[in-house]
C-alpha positions as CSV (number, residue, x, y, z in Angstrom):
1,X,35.2,-21.8,0.5
2,X,37.3,-21.6,-2.8
3,X,39.0,-24.4,-4.1
4,X,42.3,-23.4,-3.1
5,X,41.9,-21.4,0.2
6,X,43.0,-24.2,2.6
7,X,46.1,-25.0,0.4
8,X,46.9,-21.5,0.0
9,X,46.6,-20.5,3.5
10,X,49.0,-23.5,4.4
11,X,51.5,-22.4,1.8
12,X,51.6,-18.8,3.2
13,X,52.3,-20.3,6.8
14,X,55.0,-22.7,5.3
15,X,56.9,-20.3,3.4
16,X,57.2,-18.3,6.5
17,X,54.5,-16.1,6.7
18,X,53.8,-12.6,4.7
19,X,57.0,-11.0,6.4
20,X,59.0,-13.5,4.8
21,X,57.8,-12.9,1.4
22,X,59.7,-10.0,-0.7
23,X,57.8,-10.7,-3.9
24,X,55.6,-13.2,-5.6
25,X,54.2,-13.9,-8.9
26,X,53.4,-16.9,-11.0
27,X,53.9,-18.2,-14.3
28,X,51.7,-20.9,-16.4
29,X,52.7,-23.8,-14.0
30,X,54.1,-22.5,-10.9
31,X,54.3,-19.8,-8.0
32,X,57.5,-17.9,-8.0
33,X,58.5,-16.5,-4.6
34,X,61.7,-14.2,-3.5
35,X,61.7,-14.9,0.1
36,X,63.5,-12.9,2.7
37,X,65.1,-16.2,4.3
38,X,64.9,-19.1,2.3
39,X,65.6,-21.2,5.4
40,X,62.3,-20.7,6.7
41,X,60.5,-22.3,4.0
42,X,59.5,-25.9,5.4
43,X,59.6,-27.9,2.1
44,X,58.7,-31.2,3.1
45,X,55.3,-29.7,4.4
46,X,54.8,-27.6,1.3
47,X,55.4,-30.7,-0.9
48,X,53.1,-32.7,1.0
49,X,50.2,-30.2,0.2
50,X,47.6,-31.8,-2.1
51,X,47.9,-29.0,-4.6
52,X,52.0,-28.9,-4.8
53,X,53.7,-30.9,-7.3
54,X,57.1,-30.1,-6.5
55,X,59.5,-27.3,-5.5
56,X,62.9,-26.1,-6.3
57,X,65.0,-23.1,-6.1
58,X,66.7,-21.3,-8.9
59,X,68.4,-18.3,-9.6
60,X,67.3,-16.6,-6.2
61,X,63.3,-17.7,-6.5
62,X,61.9,-20.2,-4.7
63,X,59.4,-21.8,-7.1
64,X,56.3,-24.1,-6.1
65,X,55.0,-26.1,-8.9
66,X,51.2,-26.1,-8.9
67,X,50.0,-26.8,-12.6
68,X,47.3,-25.5,-14.8
69,X,45.2,-23.9,-12.3
70,X,48.3,-21.8,-10.8
71,X,46.5,-18.3,-11.7
72,X,43.5,-19.4,-9.7
73,X,45.9,-20.6,-6.8
74,X,47.8,-17.1,-6.9
75,X,44.6,-15.0,-6.8
76,X,43.4,-17.0,-3.7
77,X,47.0,-17.0,-2.2
78,X,47.5,-13.2,-2.8
79,X,43.9,-12.5,-1.2
80,X,44.6,-14.4,1.8
81,X,48.0,-13.1,2.3
82,X,47.1,-9.4,2.0
83,X,49.8,-8.8,-0.4
84,X,49.9,-7.7,-4.1
85,X,51.6,-9.6,-6.7
86,X,54.4,-7.9,-8.8
87,X,55.7,-8.4,-12.3
88,X,58.0,-11.2,-13.5
89,X,61.1,-8.8,-14.1
90,X,60.4,-7.3,-10.4
91,X,60.7,-10.6,-9.0
92,X,63.8,-11.4,-11.2
93,X,65.4,-8.0,-10.1
94,X,64.4,-8.8,-6.3
95,X,65.8,-12.5,-6.6
96,X,69.1,-10.8,-7.5
97,X,69.3,-9.3,-4.1
98,X,69.1,-12.8,-2.6
99,X,72.3,-13.7,-4.4
100,X,75.7,-12.7,-3.4
101,X,78.1,-11.0,-5.7
102,X,80.0,-14.0,-6.8
103,X,76.3,-15.7,-7.6
104,X,75.4,-12.5,-9.6
105,X,78.7,-12.8,-11.5
106,X,78.1,-16.7,-12.1
107,X,74.6,-15.9,-13.1
108,X,75.3,-13.4,-15.5
109,X,78.4,-15.7,-17.0
110,X,75.7,-18.5,-17.4
111,X,73.4,-16.0,-19.3
112,X,76.2,-15.6,-21.7
113,X,77.2,-19.1,-22.4
114,X,74.0,-20.7,-22.2
115,X,72.8,-19.7,-25.7
116,X,76.3,-21.3,-26.7
117,X,76.0,-24.7,-25.1
118,X,73.8,-26.3,-27.9
119,X,76.7,-25.5,-30.6
120,X,79.8,-26.3,-28.0
121,X,78.2,-30.0,-27.2
122,X,77.7,-30.4,-31.2
123,X,81.3,-29.5,-31.7
124,X,82.3,-31.7,-28.8
125,X,80.8,-34.6,-30.3
126,X,82.0,-33.9,-33.8
127,X,85.8,-33.6,-32.4
128,X,85.2,-36.9,-30.3
129,X,84.1,-38.7,-33.6
130,X,86.9,-37.2,-35.5
131,X,89.2,-38.7,-32.9
132,X,87.6,-42.0,-33.2
133,X,88.0,-42.5,-36.9
134,X,91.2,-40.5,-37.2
135,X,93.3,-41.4,-34.2
136,X,92.1,-45.0,-33.0
137,X,94.0,-47.9,-35.1
138,X,91.2,-50.4,-35.7
139,X,92.0,-52.1,-38.8
140,X,94.9,-54.1,-40.0
141,X,95.7,-55.7,-36.7
142,X,95.8,-52.0,-34.8
143,X,98.3,-50.7,-37.3
144,X,95.9,-48.3,-39.3
145,X,92.9,-45.8,-38.5
146,X,89.6,-45.7,-40.7
147,X,90.9,-42.5,-42.4
148,X,94.1,-44.3,-43.5
149,X,92.3,-47.1,-45.2
150,X,89.0,-45.2,-46.6
151,X,88.6,-42.3,-48.6
152,X,85.2,-41.9,-47.3
153,X,86.2,-41.6,-43.9
154,X,89.1,-39.4,-45.1
155,X,86.9,-36.9,-46.6
156,X,84.4,-37.0,-43.5
157,X,87.3,-36.4,-41.3
158,X,88.5,-33.2,-43.5
159,X,84.9,-32.2,-43.8
160,X,83.6,-32.2,-40.0
161,X,86.7,-30.1,-39.2
162,X,84.6,-27.3,-41.3
163,X,82.2,-27.4,-38.2
164,X,84.6,-27.8,-35.4
165,X,86.8,-24.9,-36.5
166,X,83.5,-22.6,-36.9
167,X,82.5,-23.6,-33.6
168,X,85.8,-23.5,-31.5
169,X,88.3,-21.4,-33.5
170,X,85.2,-18.8,-34.3
171,X,84.1,-19.2,-30.7
172,X,84.8,-15.2,-29.9
173,X,82.1,-14.3,-32.5
174,X,79.4,-16.3,-30.5
175,X,80.7,-14.9,-27.2
176,X,80.2,-11.2,-28.4
177,X,77.1,-11.9,-30.0
178,X,75.8,-13.4,-26.8
179,X,76.6,-10.6,-24.5
180,X,75.2,-7.9,-26.6
181,X,72.0,-9.9,-26.8
182,X,71.9,-10.1,-23.2
183,X,72.8,-6.4,-22.7
184,X,70.2,-5.2,-25.3
185,X,72.4,-3.6,-27.6
186,X,72.9,-4.1,-31.2
187,X,73.7,-7.5,-31.9
188,X,75.3,-7.3,-35.4
189,X,77.6,-4.8,-34.4
190,X,78.6,-7.8,-31.7
191,X,79.1,-10.3,-34.2
192,X,81.2,-7.7,-36.4
193,X,83.7,-7.0,-33.4
194,X,83.6,-10.9,-32.9
195,X,84.7,-11.5,-36.6
196,X,87.6,-8.7,-36.2
197,X,89.0,-10.8,-33.4
198,X,89.2,-14.1,-35.4
199,X,89.7,-12.7,-39.1
200,X,91.9,-14.5,-41.5
201,X,94.1,-12.0,-41.8
202,X,95.3,-12.3,-38.0
203,X,97.7,-14.8,-36.6
204,X,96.5,-17.2,-34.1
205,X,98.4,-16.2,-30.7
206,X,99.1,-19.8,-29.9
207,X,100.9,-20.4,-33.3
208,X,103.3,-17.6,-33.3
209,X,106.9,-18.9,-32.8
210,X,109.0,-17.0,-30.4
211,X,111.2,-14.5,-31.7
212,X,109.3,-14.7,-35.3
213,X,108.6,-11.5,-36.9
214,X,105.0,-10.4,-36.3
215,X,103.0,-8.3,-39.2
216,X,101.7,-5.1,-37.8
217,X,99.3,-2.5,-38.8
218,X,101.5,0.6,-39.2
219,X,100.2,4.1,-38.3
220,X,103.5,5.9,-38.4
221,X,103.5,7.0,-34.9
222,X,102.3,3.9,-33.5
223,X,101.9,0.2,-34.6
224,X,99.7,-2.6,-33.7
225,X,100.4,-6.2,-34.2
226,X,98.1,-8.3,-36.1
227,X,97.5,-11.0,-33.5
228,X,94.1,-12.9,-33.4
229,X,92.3,-14.4,-30.5
230,X,90.7,-17.3,-32.2
231,X,89.1,-19.8,-29.4
232,X,89.8,-17.2,-26.7
233,X,86.9,-16.7,-23.9
234,X,88.3,-13.7,-21.7
235,X,89.7,-11.2,-24.6
236,X,86.1,-11.8,-26.3
237,X,84.2,-10.9,-23.0
238,X,86.1,-8.0,-22.2
239,X,85.7,-6.6,-26.0
240,X,82.0,-7.2,-25.7
241,X,81.4,-5.2,-22.6
242,X,83.7,-2.4,-24.3
243,X,81.1,-2.3,-27.3
244,X,78.3,-2.5,-25.1
245,X,79.1,0.5,-22.7
246,X,80.2,2.6,-25.8
247,X,77.0,2.1,-27.8
248,X,74.8,2.9,-24.4
249,X,77.0,6.3,-23.8
250,X,76.5,7.1,-27.4
251,X,72.8,6.5,-27.6
252,X,72.3,8.4,-24.4
253,X,74.2,11.6,-25.9
254,X,73.4,11.6,-29.5
255,X,70.3,13.2,-30.9
256,X,67.8,10.7,-32.4
257,X,68.0,12.2,-36.0
258,X,71.6,11.3,-36.3
259,X,71.8,8.5,-33.8
260,X,71.7,6.0,-36.7
261,X,75.2,7.1,-38.2
262,X,77.1,8.2,-35.0
263,X,76.2,5.5,-32.7
264,X,77.4,2.6,-34.7
265,X,80.5,4.2,-36.0
266,X,81.5,5.6,-32.5
267,X,81.0,2.4,-30.9
268,X,82.3,-0.3,-32.9
269,X,85.6,1.6,-34.4
270,X,87.0,2.6,-30.8
271,X,86.0,-1.0,-29.6
272,X,87.7,-2.7,-32.4
273,X,90.9,-0.5,-31.5
274,X,90.6,-1.1,-27.6
275,X,90.4,-4.9,-28.5
276,X,93.4,-5.1,-30.1
277,X,95.4,-2.6,-28.1
278,X,94.4,-2.9,-24.5
279,X,91.6,-5.5,-23.6
280,X,92.9,-8.4,-25.9
281,X,96.4,-8.4,-24.6
282,X,95.2,-8.2,-21.1
283,X,92.4,-11.1,-21.8
284,X,94.6,-13.2,-23.4
285,X,97.2,-12.9,-20.4
286,X,94.5,-13.5,-17.8
287,X,93.2,-16.6,-19.9
288,X,96.6,-18.2,-20.1
289,X,97.4,-17.5,-16.4
290,X,94.1,-19.2,-15.3
291,X,94.7,-22.0,-17.9
292,X,98.5,-22.5,-16.7
293,X,97.6,-22.7,-12.8
294,X,94.7,-25.1,-13.4
295,X,96.8,-27.2,-15.9
296,X,99.7,-27.2,-13.7
297,X,97.7,-28.1,-10.4
298,X,96.0,-31.3,-12.1
299,X,99.3,-32.6,-13.7
300,X,101.6,-32.0,-10.8
301,X,102.4,-34.8,-8.3
302,X,99.6,-33.4,-6.3
303,X,97.0,-33.3,-9.0
304,X,95.0,-36.3,-7.5
305,X,94.3,-34.2,-4.4
306,X,93.0,-31.2,-6.8
307,X,90.9,-33.5,-8.5
308,X,89.4,-35.2,-5.6
309,X,88.4,-31.6,-4.0
310,X,87.0,-30.7,-7.4
311,X,85.3,-34.2,-7.9
312,X,83.8,-33.6,-4.7
313,X,82.6,-30.1,-4.9
314,X,81.3,-29.8,-8.5
315,X,77.9,-30.9,-7.5
316,X,77.3,-28.2,-5.1
317,X,78.6,-25.8,-7.3
318,X,75.7,-26.7,-9.7
319,X,73.3,-26.3,-7.0
320,X,74.9,-22.5,-6.6
321,X,75.0,-21.9,-10.0
322,X,78.8,-21.3,-9.9
323,X,79.6,-24.2,-12.0
324,X,79.4,-21.9,-15.2
325,X,82.7,-20.7,-14.6
326,X,84.3,-24.1,-15.7
327,X,83.2,-23.4,-19.1
328,X,85.5,-20.8,-19.6
329,X,88.2,-22.5,-18.0
330,X,87.7,-25.6,-20.3
331,X,87.8,-23.4,-23.5
332,X,90.8,-21.8,-22.5
333,X,92.5,-25.0,-21.8
334,X,91.4,-26.5,-25.2
335,X,92.8,-23.5,-27.1
336,X,96.0,-23.5,-25.2
337,X,96.7,-27.3,-24.6
338,X,94.6,-29.1,-27.3
339,X,92.2,-30.7,-24.9
340,X,90.7,-30.4,-21.2
341,X,91.6,-32.5,-18.3
342,X,88.7,-30.6,-16.3
343,X,85.6,-31.6,-18.3
344,X,86.1,-35.1,-17.9
345,X,85.5,-34.7,-14.3
346,X,82.5,-32.8,-14.8
347,X,80.9,-35.8,-17.0
348,X,81.8,-38.0,-14.0
349,X,80.3,-35.9,-11.4
350,X,77.0,-36.2,-13.5
351,X,77.2,-39.8,-13.8
352,X,77.7,-40.4,-9.7
353,X,74.7,-38.1,-8.9
354,X,72.7,-40.1,-11.7
355,X,73.8,-43.5,-10.0
356,X,72.9,-42.2,-6.4
357,X,69.4,-41.6,-8.1
358,X,69.5,-44.9,-9.7
359,X,70.0,-46.5,-6.2
360,X,67.0,-44.4,-4.9
361,X,64.8,-45.9,-7.6
362,X,65.8,-49.3,-6.4
363,X,65.0,-48.5,-2.8
364,X,61.7,-46.8,-3.4
365,X,60.5,-49.4,-6.2
366,X,57.7,-49.7,-4.4
367,X,57.0,-46.0,-3.8
368,X,54.7,-44.9,-7.0
369,X,54.8,-41.2,-6.3
370,X,58.7,-41.3,-5.7
371,X,59.1,-43.1,-9.0
372,X,57.7,-40.4,-10.9
373,X,60.3,-37.9,-10.1
374,X,63.4,-40.5,-9.5
375,X,63.2,-42.2,-12.9
376,X,63.2,-39.2,-15.4
377,X,65.9,-37.4,-13.0
378,X,68.1,-40.6,-13.4
379,X,67.9,-40.5,-17.2
380,X,68.4,-36.9,-17.8
381,X,71.4,-37.0,-15.3
382,X,73.0,-39.9,-17.1
383,X,72.5,-37.6,-20.1
384,X,74.0,-34.6,-18.5
385,X,71.2,-32.8,-17.1
386,X,71.6,-32.9,-13.3
387,X,69.4,-30.2,-12.0
388,X,66.2,-32.8,-12.1
389,X,68.3,-35.4,-9.8
390,X,70.0,-32.7,-7.6
391,X,67.0,-30.5,-6.7
392,X,64.3,-33.5,-6.8
393,X,65.9,-36.2,-5.1
394,X,69.6,-36.1,-3.9
395,X,69.2,-32.7,-2.3
396,X,65.7,-33.6,-1.0
397,X,67.0,-36.6,1.1
398,X,70.6,-35.5,1.5
399,X,72.4,-38.6,2.1
400,X,72.3,-39.6,-1.8
401,X,74.0,-36.3,-2.5
402,X,76.7,-37.2,-0.2
403,X,77.2,-40.3,-1.7
404,X,77.2,-39.0,-5.4
405,X,80.1,-36.8,-3.9
406,X,82.0,-39.3,-2.5
407,X,81.9,-41.3,-5.8
408,X,82.5,-38.2,-7.9
409,X,85.7,-37.6,-5.8
410,X,87.1,-41.0,-6.5
411,X,86.3,-40.9,-10.2
412,X,88.2,-37.4,-10.7
413,X,91.1,-38.8,-9.0
414,X,91.2,-41.9,-11.2
415,X,90.8,-39.8,-14.2
416,X,93.5,-36.9,-13.6
417,X,95.9,-39.6,-12.1
418,X,95.6,-41.5,-15.5
419,X,96.1,-38.1,-17.5
420,X,92.8,-38.6,-19.0
421,X,91.8,-35.4,-21.6
422,X,88.9,-34.7,-23.6
423,X,89.2,-33.1,-27.0
424,X,86.4,-30.7,-26.2
425,X,83.5,-30.1,-24.0
426,X,80.6,-32.7,-24.8
427,X,77.6,-34.2,-23.2
428,X,78.2,-34.3,-19.7
429,X,77.0,-37.8,-18.7
430,X,77.7,-41.2,-20.1
431,X,77.8,-40.1,-23.5
432,X,80.7,-38.1,-22.8
433,X,83.0,-40.8,-23.4
434,X,82.8,-39.8,-27.1
435,X,84.5,-36.6,-26.4
436,X,87.6,-38.3,-24.5
437,X,90.7,-38.6,-26.4
438,X,90.9,-42.1,-27.8
439,X,94.1,-43.2,-26.0
440,X,92.2,-42.2,-22.5
441,X,89.0,-44.0,-23.2
442,X,89.8,-47.0,-21.4
443,X,90.8,-45.3,-18.1
444,X,88.0,-43.1,-18.4
445,X,85.7,-46.0,-19.1
446,X,87.1,-47.4,-15.5
447,X,86.2,-43.9,-13.9
448,X,82.8,-44.1,-15.2
449,X,82.1,-47.9,-13.7
450,X,83.7,-46.5,-10.2
451,X,81.3,-43.5,-10.6
452,X,78.2,-45.9,-11.1
453,X,79.2,-48.6,-8.7
454,X,80.4,-46.5,-5.7
455,X,77.5,-44.2,-5.2
456,X,74.9,-46.9,-5.9
457,X,76.3,-49.1,-3.4
458,X,76.6,-46.4,-0.5
459,X,73.2,-44.9,-1.2
460,X,71.5,-48.2,-1.1
461,X,73.6,-49.0,2.4
462,X,73.0,-45.6,3.9
463,X,69.2,-45.5,2.4
464,X,68.2,-48.8,3.9
465,X,69.1,-47.3,7.3
466,X,68.0,-43.6,6.6
467,X,64.6,-44.0,4.7
468,X,61.3,-44.6,6.4
469,X,58.6,-47.1,5.6
470,X,56.7,-44.2,4.1
471,X,59.7,-43.2,2.0
472,X,60.3,-46.7,0.6
473,X,56.6,-47.9,-0.1
474,X,54.7,-44.5,0.0
475,X,51.1,-44.3,0.8
476,X,48.2,-44.5,-1.7
477,X,46.1,-42.4,0.7
478,X,48.5,-39.4,0.2
479,X,48.2,-39.3,-3.3
480,X,45.5,-37.0,-4.5
481,X,43.5,-36.8,-7.5
482,X,45.4,-34.0,-9.0
483,X,48.6,-35.8,-8.7
484,X,48.7,-38.4,-11.1
485,X,51.3,-41.0,-11.1
486,X,53.8,-40.7,-14.2
487,X,57.0,-40.7,-15.6
488,X,58.4,-39.3,-18.6
489,X,60.3,-42.5,-20.0
490,X,58.8,-45.7,-17.9
491,X,55.1,-46.2,-17.7
492,X,53.8,-47.0,-14.1
493,X,51.4,-49.7,-13.5
494,X,48.9,-48.3,-11.0
495,X,46.0,-50.4,-9.1
496,X,43.3,-48.3,-10.4
497,X,40.3,-50.1,-11.6
498,X,39.5,-47.3,-14.4
499,X,39.4,-48.6,-17.7
500,X,42.6,-48.1,-20.0
501,X,41.0,-46.6,-23.1
502,X,43.4,-45.8,-26.0
503,X,42.6,-42.2,-27.4
504,X,43.5,-41.4,-31.1
505,X,41.7,-38.1,-31.2
506,X,45.1,-36.1,-30.6
507,X,46.7,-34.6,-33.8
508,X,49.9,-32.7,-33.6
509,X,49.4,-29.2,-33.0
510,X,52.9,-27.9,-34.2
511,X,55.4,-29.2,-36.3
512,X,59.2,-29.6,-35.7
513,X,61.4,-32.4,-34.4
514,X,60.2,-34.5,-31.3
515,X,62.1,-35.3,-28.3
516,X,61.5,-36.9,-24.8
517,X,60.3,-34.5,-22.0
518,X,63.1,-35.4,-19.9
519,X,65.6,-34.2,-22.3
520,X,64.4,-30.4,-21.9
521,X,65.9,-27.7,-19.7
522,X,62.9,-26.9,-17.7
523,X,63.2,-29.3,-14.4
524,X,59.3,-28.7,-13.6
525,X,58.6,-30.5,-17.3
526,X,61.5,-32.9,-17.4
527,X,60.8,-34.3,-13.9
528,X,57.3,-35.2,-15.1
529,X,55.8,-33.4,-12.1
530,X,53.3,-31.8,-14.6
531,X,52.2,-34.8,-16.5
532,X,53.4,-37.1,-19.3
533,X,54.1,-36.0,-22.6
534,X,56.5,-35.1,-25.2
535,X,58.7,-32.2,-26.5
536,X,58.8,-30.3,-29.9
537,X,61.7,-28.3,-31.2
538,X,59.6,-26.0,-33.4
539,X,60.4,-25.3,-37.0
540,X,57.0,-23.6,-38.0
541,X,55.3,-20.8,-36.0
542,X,51.7,-21.9,-36.4
543,X,50.1,-23.7,-33.3
544,X,46.8,-25.2,-33.7
545,X,44.2,-27.3,-31.7
546,X,45.3,-30.7,-31.7
547,X,41.5,-31.9,-31.0
548,X,37.9,-30.4,-30.7
549,X,37.4,-29.1,-27.2
550,X,37.7,-25.8,-25.2
551,X,40.4,-23.3,-24.3
552,X,40.7,-23.8,-20.7
553,X,43.9,-21.3,-20.1
554,X,44.9,-18.5,-22.3
555,X,48.1,-17.0,-20.8
556,X,48.2,-13.1,-21.3
557,X,51.7,-13.4,-22.6
558,X,50.3,-15.9,-25.3
559,X,53.3,-18.3,-24.7
560,X,51.2,-21.1,-22.9
561,X,47.5,-22.9,-23.4
562,X,45.8,-25.0,-21.5
563,X,43.1,-27.0,-23.7
564,X,40.6,-29.7,-22.6
565,X,39.1,-32.2,-25.5
566,X,35.4,-33.4,-25.8
567,X,36.5,-36.5,-24.2
568,X,38.1,-35.2,-21.4
569,X,41.7,-35.0,-22.5
570,X,43.6,-31.9,-21.0
571,X,47.0,-30.7,-22.4
572,X,49.2,-28.0,-21.7
573,X,51.3,-26.5,-24.5
574,X,54.1,-24.3,-23.5
575,X,55.8,-22.6,-26.4
576,X,59.2,-22.2,-25.8
577,X,61.6,-21.9,-22.6
578,X,61.5,-18.7,-20.4
579,X,59.3,-16.9,-23.2
580,X,57.2,-15.7,-20.5
581,X,59.9,-13.1,-20.1
582,X,58.8,-11.8,-23.8
583,X,55.9,-10.4,-22.3
584,X,53.8,-11.3,-25.3
585,X,56.2,-9.8,-27.9
586,X,56.2,-12.2,-30.8
587,X,53.1,-14.1,-30.2
588,X,50.1,-13.0,-32.3
589,X,47.2,-14.9,-30.1
590,X,44.0,-16.1,-32.1
591,X,41.8,-17.4,-29.1
592,X,40.8,-16.7,-25.7
593,X,39.9,-18.5,-22.4
594,X,36.6,-20.2,-22.5
595,X,36.5,-20.3,-26.2
596,X,35.1,-23.5,-28.1
597,X,37.9,-25.0,-30.6
598,X,38.0,-27.6,-33.5
599,X,41.0,-29.5,-34.4
600,X,43.3,-27.4,-36.7
601,X,41.9,-24.0,-35.4
602,X,45.0,-21.6,-34.9
603,X,45.9,-20.9,-31.3
604,X,48.7,-18.5,-32.0
605,X,51.2,-17.6,-34.7
606,X,54.5,-17.2,-33.3
607,X,57.5,-15.1,-34.8
608,X,60.4,-17.6,-34.4
609,X,63.0,-15.6,-35.5
610,X,62.1,-12.8,-32.9
611,X,62.0,-15.5,-30.2
612,X,65.3,-17.0,-31.5
613,X,66.8,-13.3,-31.5
614,X,66.0,-13.0,-27.7
615,X,67.7,-16.0,-27.0
616,X,64.9,-18.1,-26.0
617,X,64.9,-22.0,-27.0
618,X,62.1,-23.0,-29.4
619,X,61.6,-26.4,-27.6
620,X,58.0,-26.8,-26.6
621,X,56.6,-29.2,-24.1
622,X,53.2,-30.6,-24.7
623,X,52.0,-32.2,-21.4
624,X,48.9,-34.2,-20.7
625,X,47.8,-32.8,-17.3
626,X,44.9,-35.3,-16.8
627,X,47.2,-38.1,-15.7
628,X,47.1,-40.0,-19.2
629,X,50.1,-42.2,-19.9
630,X,51.9,-41.2,-23.1
631,X,53.9,-43.5,-25.5
632,X,56.1,-41.2,-27.9
633,X,56.1,-43.2,-31.1
634,X,58.2,-40.9,-33.3
635,X,61.5,-39.9,-31.4
636,X,63.9,-37.4,-32.9
637,X,61.4,-37.2,-35.8
638,X,60.2,-34.5,-38.1
639,X,56.4,-34.1,-37.7
640,X,54.0,-31.7,-39.1
641,X,50.8,-30.1,-38.0
642,X,47.9,-32.6,-38.2
643,X,50.1,-35.8,-37.7
644,X,47.9,-38.4,-35.7
645,X,50.7,-41.3,-35.4
646,X,53.2,-39.6,-33.0
647,X,51.9,-41.0,-29.6
648,X,49.8,-43.2,-28.1
649,X,47.7,-41.9,-25.2
650,X,46.6,-44.3,-22.6
651,X,43.8,-43.0,-20.1
């Protein structure tokens, strides 16, 4: 009997049998299913399998985390099930059939905004810092600001607007670029179209005084007003899709030998004209209408009711993926009202869900296996990434989710009733207070306290009645050898009698900026389910062996490697996020599975520019899959290949 025969057969039964599987494939760490009916999957039984490290559902795919040996598991599973696996693109397309029209729409909207989020968060923090030094009267008995008293801060205040303006006023450039990237058309044409929407030649629509003379382009038989769409979302989206479909049309009908001339010209020029004559004004009207409705609702005498409803249902929106629509509304509110009332409620919802997980940490403090999920999930939730907490803890048990929703509802009502407004989108957790306008920071802090205390107290009270003894204390006999106890931030003291050996042979395989594992986007890695480790934002495309040993796994697409050192240390290097979708493009692989390696041998040369051009983050998890405890000694630091003082490994 093969190693995974029993577990694979059980998994087939627990996902609902062969007839419930529409498509199946795998990546470097997990099985990816598209199920006919996801309700037939018995998640509790699946997660109890010795070979399973967790499950979650994302973008219509039911994913089962297995680990480094997933390819062997997959082969055994498809053999037992009597079905053929399919490509990842086929699974992705099949997954879309599991989604409603709204879910598909929101999924596409998410793919547009996801590449922009780092810039938006950065801009939010910058605007928040500018508010602190420029608006809060900290000096001379509360009569003067830092900007008014010190030339350095006055210069810094002015300089930082250079970045803030680039991010928010010129946002349409990023939106149009993101859409052309997603749709596979010429990205530079998208950038140019975006620039024509925010050109300095154009007046800002919100700065136009009613009745004032507006300059025009005069064509004799008609005129076009020189109005810009700075900070506008919907006009940029509409203009981008005009360009995309024009380019696709002209590519389809134009002979190859003249396409270089015809396609760009006949796509860009009409798109710019239509953007300024038709879709720009329509998009501006739609955006203004939505913003006015939201603003009127939240500032009316019944605003607290709307706030409570939004606060209660925001976390379920995250679970369905529909929460991405709030980004567009927030950006519209910011451009129209110089701030957003909506976003503070998002930050409070994240804090409330994190506080429910904090209560679970308290309740399950004797359950070692639960702690390896709870601790990093709580930390990431407080820092604005809620998926590990929602999927890994709160949704799993049910009652923590509801307790978090109650806390979020009350916090949202406090926030809106007090008129709390954020300067911009920021980090959606505890650091979110930095994006709140100074005059509202105190009331936001009060709402934060409520979002921490109420979910924690409710979850603790309910949990003491709902949780079984096994949930609270766990059972050491249920933890298999291939499911090590670990967390990303906090080290768990085990009762193992194994000797704690400090391993110092590891040298950095990459160059870049380090970060904690729980800060990355991928839930399977961030939760610590695959093992402890750290992540690096790559600045160089060379990836080398960190020690002498052997290549155990070399994924066909070149984006992931499982390595084992001569002393038994096992690691997984996963280059970038979602890079499996690149099908090997941009990865020049230098090794193969089973090959012996020496420290410093090149594993792969990565074309970072290509990976970035495809919208894939360069965040690279380096995970120790052998159960080693990892202490990151250099956090948020620049490291180079060969550095040997970035982590401490304890076996």
